[in-house]
N, C-alpha and C positions, 0 to 999 in steps of 0.2 A: 504494500500500500504506500502510495506517495505521501510525502510529508512536506509542509511548507518550508522546512529548514533544508530541504534537498538543494535549494538554490539560494544564493545570496539576494538581498533586496535589489541590487542593481541587475543581477541576472534575471530576476522576475521582470524588471522594467524592459530589458532587452528581449525578453521572450514574448511578453504580452503586447508591447508597443507595435511591432510589425503586424501582429494579428489584427489589432484594432485598425491600423491604417489600411490593411488589405481589404477589409470588409466595408470600408466607407463608400466605395463606388456603388455597391449594391444598395446600401442604405440611401444614398443620394438618389438613386434610380427610383426607389419606392417613394421617397419624399416628393419627387417631381410628379409622379403619377397621382399621388394623393392631392397635391396642390393643383392639378389640372394641366401641368406642363408635359403633356404626353409627347412621345415621338411623333413628329409630323408625318401624316400619310403622304405617300408619293404617288403622283399621277403619271400619265403617259408623257414621254419626252417631248412629243410634238405640241403638247399643251402645257408645257412647264410653267410659263409665265402666268397663265390663267389659273393653274392649280395653286401656285404659290400665294395668290391673292386670297384664296379661300382656306388655306391650310389652318391658320390659327382660329378661324371661325368654325371649323368642322370638328370640334372637340366637345363632346358631352361627357362630363366627368362622373362616371359611375363608381370609380374606385373610392372616392371620398364617401359616397353613400354606403358602400360596403363596410368601411371602417367605422363610420359614425353610427351605423345601425347596431354595432356591438357596444360602443361607448354609451349609447342611450339607455341600455338595459343593465349596466354594471354600476351599481351604487351600494356602497357599504352603509348600512343605516344603524348598526348597533354592534355591541360586543357582549357576548353571553359568557359569564364567568361562573362556573359551577361552584367555586369555592367562596363566592362573595355573597353576603347576606342581602345586600342592597344593590339592585341593578340601577336604581335611579341616580346613585352617586358612586359609580364604579370608578376607582382611581385610574385604572388602565384606560378606560374610555375617556377620562378627563385628559389624559396625555394626548390622545388622538385629537380631541377638540383643541387643545392648546397648540398643537402643530398645524391647525387649520386644514386638516386632511379631509374634512367634509367637502371642501371646494377643490382642493388640490388633487384629490384622488383621480379626477377625470383626466388630468394631464398624464398620469401614470398609465391609465388604460388606453388613452389616445396614442401615446408613443408606442405601446406594445402592439396596438392594432395596425398601425400603418408603417412602422419601422421594424417590426418583427420582435422587438424586445424592449424592455425598459428596466430601470434599476432604482431601488430605494436605498439610500445611504443613511445610516443612523450614526450620529456622532454626539458630541457634547457641545452645548451652546457655550461659546467663549464668554458670554456675558453672565451666564449662570451655570455653574458646574453641575447643579442638580437638575438641570432641564435638558431633555434631549433635543438635538437639532436634526431635522429630517430634510433631506434634499432629494429631488427627483432628477434623474439623468436619463439620456437616451443612449442607444448603442453606438453612436458616433463619438462619444466621449468616454465611455466606460466599458470594460470587458472583465469577465470573471473566468478564472481557471478552476475547474473542479477535478476531484480525484477520479481518474479513469475507472477505478474499481468501485467507487461510490459516488455517482453523480450528484447526490444531495450534499456532499461534503465539499465546501469551498476551501481551496488552498491559498489563493491569493487573488487580488483584484487590482486593477489599474484605472485611474482617472487621468485622462490626458486632454488638455485644452490649450488654446492659444490666447495669451493675454495681449490684447490690442494696446494696452497702455505701456506695458513694459516691453512690448514687441519681442516676446520670447515664448517658447513652449514651456508649459508647466506640467509636472507629472507628480502624482501621489500614488504610492504603492501601499495597499492595505494587506497586512499580514495579521495572523492571530496575535492580539495583544499590542500591536505597534503599527505605526504609520511612518513612511519615509517620503521625503519631499525633495524633488529636483527641479531644476530649470535649465533650459538650453544655454550653452556657453555663449553662443553667438545670437545676435539680434536677427529676427526674421519678421518683416513687416506684414507678410501675407500668410494667412493660415493654410494656403494651398501649396506652400513650398515643401520640398523634400526634407525628411527628418533623418538624421544620422543617429545610430544606436551604439556608436563607439563610446567607450568610457570617457575619452577626452572631450566629447561633444556635450557632456552634461556636468553640472556641478550642483552640490547640495544647496537647496534653498533654505533649509532650516534643519535643526537637530531632529532626530527621530522622536516622535511623541507617542504617548501611551494611547491605546485604543481598547476596544472591547475584546473579550476573550475569543470570540469568533470573528471571522471576517465580516464586517458590518455592511457589506454590499449585497443586497438581496435581489436576484434577478427575477423578472417576470417575463418568461419566454413564451411567445405565441406559437407553441409547438408542444409535442409530447416530450417526455423526459429523455434527455440524451440527444435530442435532435436540434438542428439549427433553426432559429426562429425565422418566420417569414410573415410578410404582410398579409392581412386578411384577403386582399384582392389579388395576391400574386398569381393564383390559378386562373384568374379571369383577365389578365392583361392582354392575352392574345385576342380574346373576344372584344375587349375595349379598343384595340387597334383596328380590328375588322369593322367595328361599328363606326369609328372615325373615318375610315376609308369610304364606307357607304354614304356617310353624311357629306363627305367631300364631293363625291360623284353627284349627289342630289343637288347640292348648291351650284355646281357647275352647270348641270342640266337646266336648273331653274333660271340661271343667269343668261345662258346662251341659246337654249332650245326649248324654253317653256312656252313660247308664243309661236303662232303660225308664221312661217317664213315664206316670202314671195321671191320669185326669181324670174328674170326676163331672158329668154333664149333667142338666138338668131338676131341679135341687135348689137350694132357697133355704136357706142356713145360718141358724141361730139367732143372736141377738145377746146379748152379755153385758149383763145389766141394769145393771151398774155402769159399765163402760167403753164400752159400745156397740160393741165390736169383734165381728167375725164369729167364730163358734165353729166349729172343724172338727168334722165329723160323727164322727170317730174319731181315735185316736192310734195311729200306726203302731207295730208291735212284732211280735216273733216269736210271742208268746203271745196275740195279739189276733185276734178275729174281727170282720171289718168288716160292719156292718149299717147299712142306711139306712132310716129310717122312710118309709112310703108317702106320696105326695103327697095333696093335697086332691082330692076327687071332681071329675073333669073335667080335672084337670091331667095333662100327660104324665108317664109313669112315669120315675122316676130311672134313669139308665143309666150304667154304668161302662165307660169306654173306655181302651185302652192305646196309647201312641204308641211306635213303635220307636226304639231308640237310633241315634245317628248313627254311620255306618261311617267310621272314620278311616284305613282301610287305603289308600284311594286318595290321601289326603293324604301318607301316608308314602312311597308310590311317587313322588309328585310331588317330594318332598324329595330322594329318591335320584336322580331324573332331573336335578334342579337341581345336585346335587353333581357328577354326571358332566359336565354342561354347563360347570360352573366349571372342572373339571379340563381339559376340552378347550380352552377359550379361553385359559387361563393356562399350559398345558403343564405342569401339576402332576401327578406320578404319582398315579394313583387310589388306590394303597395308602396314601397319606398321609391320605386322607379317610375318614371313617366309612363303612363299607360292609360287604358280605357276601363279600369276598375272603378265602377260607380255604384254606390249604394249596395255594397256587398254585406252579407249578414255577419253576425258575430261568429257563427259556426265556421263560416268560410275564412274569416280572419284567423281563427284558432288553427284551422287546418293549414293555412299558408305559413303560420308561425311555428309549426311543430319542429322542423329541422333547425330553425334559427334559435328557438328556445333551448333545444337540446344542446346545441353548441355553446350557448351562453352558460348553461348550468355546468358544463364541463370546465369552462374557464373559471367559474365561481369556485369550484372545488379545488382547482389547481392554484389559482391566485390566493385563495383563502389561506392556504398553508404558509405562503410567503408573508402575508399580512400578520398572521399570528406570530411568526418568528420576529417580524419587525416590532410588534407590540411588546414581545418579551424583551428585546434589546432596549426598547425605550423604557420599560419598567426597570431594567437593570441600571440604566443611567440615572433614573430618578430615585434609586435606592429603595424600591418597593420589594420587600421580601415576600413574594407570592408564588404559589405553585400554579402556573398557567398551562399545565399539560393537558387539562381537560376543557380548556376554554376554546371558543370559536367566534369568528366574526359572523355577523348576520347581514345577508344581502337583501336588497329589495327584490320582490318577486319580478321575474322577467316577463311574465305574461301580461297581456293587456286586458284589464277587466273594466267594464263600465259599472257605474254605481248600482244599477238594477241587478245585474248578475251577482255582484258582491253581496248585496243585501239578501238575495234569494239563497245564496250559498251559506251565509251566516245563519239564516233562519233554519235551514235544514240541519245544520250542525247542532244548533241549540235543541231542535226537535229530537235529534238522536241522542241527546244527553251529554253533549260536550260542555264542560265548564266555560264560562264566558271568557276568562283569560286565554284559554286554548283557542277559542273561536277568534279572538282578537289577533292572536299570533298567526292563525291560518290565513286571515284576510289581509295580512301585511303590516300590522302594527309592529313597531320596533320594540326591542326588549325594554327600553326605558318607558315607552308608552304602556306596555303590558304591566310593568312594575307599578306605574302610577295608577293603573286601573285596579290592581290588587289592593293598593293602599286605600283608594277611595271606597272599594267594596268593603274592606275591613272596617273603615270608619263608619260607613252606613250601617253595618251590622252592629257595631257597638252602640250607635245612637238608637237603633231599633230596640235592642235589648234594654238599654237604660230607660227608654220610653215605656216599654212594657212593664218593667219593674216598678216604675212610678205609678202606673195605673193600677197594678195589683195591690200596692200599699194603700191607695186611696179608696179602694172598693169597700172595705168593711165600714168605713165612716160615712156611708150615705150614698153610695153609687146606685144608679138606677138598675132595674132588673135586667134590662137589655145589656147594660155595661157589665153587670156581674155575670151574665150568661156568656158574653164574649170572653171575659177573663177566665171563666171556668173552661171554655173551649180551648183557649191558649194553653192553660195549665195542663189539660189532658193531652194536648199535642206534644208538650214538652216531655211528659211522662212517657209517651209512646216513643 
């Protein structure tokens, strides 16, 4: 089994740095497609200039929809700690709130969805040593090396970035219990320049600092364990390029062949005596009558012909087919894509969502483990002596439910005998909301018992017969 001490800190820098730089072109490629800067479709060489005018307009960005459809359904809403008596004031969840992860978590999922992976780094806030500092990074600045025999065990991590103020490359190597800092020896004004990994090309930026016992860089890889991460839309890029080419052809046809074209045969136009340019036989207009002088004796008679316009309906059908193909290969709900879905039923939406919801639930299970480890590291920094081995994060339900469906579902659960807190949890309430519901129910129960006890004490002193009957009925119920 490999150990972090098998290599020196600088050897880890020289090992991880080239790997990080090597994968950047692929990450930049995914970023371009997410942002809509797709590879421009190419047209026939004889129409090169015409095609170039439409190339940038012939791009409909489905890749961003595929990535965002995942982010929209991924939201951590609570933290369930089996060892905590109070879920309303959970100290670990308070750390999550202090790090403002309620809002920042979407950046973590968005990077993983469109760049293939993202990273959460847990450290110590330099302004308060008892408070954790959480940063979110992408795969273009951070890389992690895991044990080949145990992919869940991290050996080392590297964060590499270009400081535009100092005009140098900065690097931090994370090892168990320590961090090492370097900067490039020479100034580089552009982040796109080549990086040397020789020992003389780097110098220490600071002394080694203490870190957490484990490598505090937690990866969230958009792939199965042991595989390289990939963007959600990576399998659909070919379909995206095909769709862009079809749109380019449609725009060109609409610009140059969407109207009926007229042609004049067997006619030699006159020339302008000054410029020598050919003169049109007429000027088109709504109040004009087109006349053509007869040809010379023996010449063929001038003839007017009309060419039909190009039918673009089949191209539009091809675009819709490509959109459905993109939705199929990326498991993106078709109602996210432009189409003709109008007034579809709730059952149809659920059916269209099945594959997408299943994929999201897999990501919940996968990413939840990483978040639980991150919260454990944050608790360690804050000095919380807690056993979090049986704790878990709680995700918002990925399904789309309308209020009527949710009310009907809750009513049926109550009818089946489910306690109200369990029903609240099933319909999507957070652990904090469920804990608050339990507290309010307990308070209502205490108030009811106190009210009943007061009525029983007042009954012998002159209560009415009806009141005494109700009290007797309550008393018999309590005995039962």
